[in-house]
C-alpha positions, 0 to 999 in steps of 0.5 A: 597797544599798537600792533604796528606803525605808519608813516608818510614821506612827502617829497616836496621839490621844484627846481630853481625858477626864480626870475627864470621865465613865468609861463608856461615854464618858469616861476609860475610852476612855484606859484601854482604849487604854493596855491594848489598844494603847499598852502593847502597842505600846511593848513591841513597839517595844522588842523590835524595837528591841533585836533589829534595832538602828537605826531601825525606820522609825516616826514616832509622833505623840502628840498633846500633849493625849494625852501630858499625860493619859498623864503625869497621876498621877490618870489612871495611878492610875485605869488601874491600877484598870481593869487590875486589874478586867480581870485579875479578869474574865479570871481569873473567866472562866478558872474559869467556862469551866473545864468548857466545851467549845470554846475559851473557856477557852483564850481566857480564859487568853490574855486573863489572860496578856496583861493580866498581862504588860501590868501587869508591863511598865507597873509594872516596866519603864517605871514607869508612864510611857508617855511616857518609854518613847517618849522613851527609844526616840527617844533610842536612834534606833529611832523618832521622836516627832512632835507635833500641835496642842495639843488636836487643833484642826481648824486650817483651820476655826479661821479665826483666825491667832492661834488656829492659831499658839497651837494649834501653839506650845502643842502644840510646847512641851508636846511639848518638855517631855514628850519632851525634844526639839524635833520635826522632824515634825508631824501636822496634825490629821486631815491637815487642810490649807489653803494657808498653814498651812505658814508656821506650821510653818516659823515653829515650826522644823518640817521636814515634815508629812503629807497624805492621798494625794489632796491630793498626787496630785490627783483624787478622795479615796482610801484612808481619805478614801474611806470603808469603813474599820475603826474609828469612821469616818463614811460617805464623801460627795462631795468639794466641787469647790473642795477636793480634786477637780480635775486631777492635779497630777503629785505622787507619794507616793513623794517629799517636796515643799517646800510652796509657797515655805516650807522645810517638806516634805510626805509623802503616804500610800501608797494601796496599803499604806493599803488593805491595812490600813484597808479593811474589805472587803479589808484584813487585819483582816477576816480570818475568823481575827481577833478580832471587836471587836463581840461581847463576853461579857455578864458580863466584856466580854471577846472570845471570838469571831472575825470568821468572815466578811464579813456574818456575823451577830454571833449566828453568830460562831464561837469565837476561837483566839488561836494561829491568829489569831497565825499569820495575823498573821505571814503577813499581815506577810510579805505586807505586806513584799512589798507594800512591796517591789513598790511600791518596785520599780514606782516604780523601774521607772517611772523613779523613784529612791530612792522612799519608801513611807509607811504612815500609820494611826491607832495605835488600830487596832492592838490595839484595833480589830484585836487582832492588829495589834500582832503584825502590826506588829512582825513587819512591821518585822522583815521589812523590817529584814532586807531589804537592799533596803529602808531603814527610815527615820523621816520626819524623817530622810528629809527631812533626808538627802534634801532635797526639790528640787521644790515642790508647791502643795497644795489644801484638804482632809483625810483625813476621809470624802470628803477635805474638811472635811464631817466637822467642818462639817455640819448637826450641827456648824455651830453650834459654829464661831461659838461658837468664833469669838466666844471666840477674839476675846474671848481676844485682849484677855484673854490679854496677861498670865499669871495663874492665871485667864488661864492657865486661860482659855487652857486652856479655849479650847484644849479648846473648839477640840478637833476631837473634839467635832464628830467625835463629833457627826457619827459619833454615837458619843457625840453628846450627850456631845460636845455636853455637853463642848463646852458645858462648856468654853464655859461655863468659858471665859465664867465666867473671861473675865467674872471677868478683864474685871470684875477680880473677885478671885475669878478666881484662886479660880475658875481653881483650881477649874476647874483641878482638872478641866482641868489640861493644859499646866501651863507654858502661856503665855497671852501667846503668844496675841497679834495677828499679821499674818494669813496670806493664805488662798488657796482654790482 
């Protein structure tokens, strides 16, 4: 009999980048994620599901805008070309390093073999359909797939109930069309919450969403929100007192709670298991044996070096040994399974019963930032599945079989740096929010009918609302690119809006022209963007 439960929540998202540049910013973001992360992960989940049977305890959130791109024929063809280039580069490196002493030739062969295996999996086993493969895993009961807002809009800052509802409803409609099932779980973009959002989720028939640790337990930002993480995240800053700080509310991440007076539950991220993976200083990805992400070969861009040690200069990195790194990943998997067991035991010893350990991460960490992460995750799932004291369960199954009996009032906040909205609202990004607000208001009078022009107008509004533009401006990863993308969607919206307002018969032609570039959500219903009674916003 199990003493507790374990679940993984993987947040899978990239902004809309179809035909919006290739490299260094644009569609190759998606190609790289498919090659290094999404396809290896799906392969691993299929293997683990086949061997372990039953639930793997994984809820994988795939944002609707990402799912739309993964199913796009042009994106798939461009990915095939990208994959062929990577295989050719690895093959050429095998030849180039054939007489080179050390590990370069071994690592080049390692890259070639894994890329070829990924190509075979993509073409022969799943017929190029990542989304369909995930839907199949869900249908077999191995995983749960959860949606998010349509374009990952930062909901607390949209400041318009119509806009929030449209993001959520369009996202769910896209999810049902792509995955074939109504969802139970929902990922709030950036785990960003403000009081009242649960009502929109309840109206949409959802059962549970996810929160950063400090919003459930009270106190200062912790875990990912504190900063010092692996990946493209900004430095932490202080949490404003009216949002994430304050006295502890007595909540625990080992339980689910009903939010306010709704019928929607919240589950919080376990801090200890989060830091085991996220922490740049203490997490597994910083192990000296693992592949160094930031140093690449000048000719092919492949990686031949390892982390080596904290603070080691890139020029001093030692050569990477794939076999040693895999052994370390398997050892770390065993350690992590022990951490989950100890968390469940500690909760039980403190008087708790049947606690759940929820470990939430960005999916792109696995395989992309942390090459060995997919091997680690698969081995971890196998360890946990073999432990009779731990039951692997998806989030939706957990709240269905163990309905929460207590209610919690959550404060406003996010899992962004500092735990507040500062990554998305700051001196670099403040100008974008009035621009969005003006167009949300303009859309209110234009989206009452469904025509090619109004459908494209609705798409441009959703793309404009994507939180990725503010994130990229703040982190500096692609500052100018993000501004260009934001302005391009604003301009396309304005051109379409003017055509609709003037009754210009060229509006539909313009919509078709823009739609060649921006084509997500083919079944979008602009009539759903309609005035509703505003949800009261309570700010503590």
